[in-house]
Phi, psi and omega in degrees: 000132179289162180300319180298317183294331180291325181286321176295321178292318178301322182287319182292321179296317182292325178289321182286327182259348184063026179244122180301143177265154183272123182281340190301315184287349179247020187296333183251010187296326182247132187252346185212157175307323181302326176301311182296318179296324176301318178295317175309311189293312183295321176299311179303313184296313184298321182267000171066042184295323190245170179290186185302332182277349178072027182264119182277144180258349181225132181226161164240143177218144177165185179193165177296330179200166180295323180286338185282346187085169184250150164243152182226143181215127168289134186256133176301128183301332180296337181258019177247116193239152170276144171280142356282137182247151177249100186264012182296328175285349185284137186272071179284149164261324174248155173222072178262132189254130177240126171275128186215167171252127178256151184240144182239130174291134178266002178203164182282144183230124176243185189298315185296322180291316183297331182287347181267000192268146170215191187291330180286323188256345181299317181301343179288348174282349187261135180254342183202165179221163174200158173286138180225154176241121171261129172260116185272139180209174187208141170269004179256145176299327181281356176052236183282358174267000176299161175304144187306319184287331174294323173293320179292320174304329178271044177047043178054040176064035181283137174248303177198163182230126176248131183248137180270198183281143182276140177227157183299139177283139179245100185292345181263006187296147178271090182292342180294339184251359183293131180251142168221159177236141171237119182256118180230114188060236180264358188267141176232127184249140179234141182218156178211120178065032193255015177298137186301334182249007180078340184198121184303326180289353179303329183285345196301307183299318180289319178302312187288332174288320174299313187288340181254001187298333179267015181089004176288151173247122176280124184285161170299144183100350177295142190247138168229133169266150207236011172115158194272149172261351191233013192074217170230105185271135178290131174231162180235158176303135176100348176290147168259130180243135177219134175239131184241131169240123185299134179080354183239312182149196180217164181215149185216149176209137176263120178269000000 
């Protein structure tokens, strides 16, 4: 068994048994992001997450900073919910909360179109945005302390995504002044202009090139969530979570 296959098997077993895998023996199994993306694809194919064309309609994209680079992950559709959502039946190990803005494509995008995109013209492909909550989870015992490529292979530690109501996308919005609140149980956290990349649309060109690189065409309506405004806040089973972005909307989930 190759090192990459060993990572695939570990993640498949973790998902099937709901028992986290030990990342330590696999710490050096992946040597480049492309290895992690091969693992993502193999796990998705084995678990039948997507249709016969293998096209994901929901994605996460982002990074800790612009200099750190971006990661992209196709999201299993069973873990993408509309707000208000009830996550109590979901078998989370972790419940880390990220307040995000999701973007929706207004037209289909193929590899030829994706190759022409940059930060200036990519936002024109987006027709709507919404407040989203990503619930971070991990299939590794080491959770978010696992090696970066193993976290990428594990869909960037994705657990579930909750989407709010869609509103028209404003490409000229001043995100540096955007305010949001995160309510977890009785605690309220406030943020302003704290998106890790400065602009949710920053991910678009790189994400679309990645998602169409194998010849896939992303249809209109495909969604990408774009990175956290609040870091990863701890929540517990039983907490009610609500995220509000001024002028955009709110999203809620019951853990």
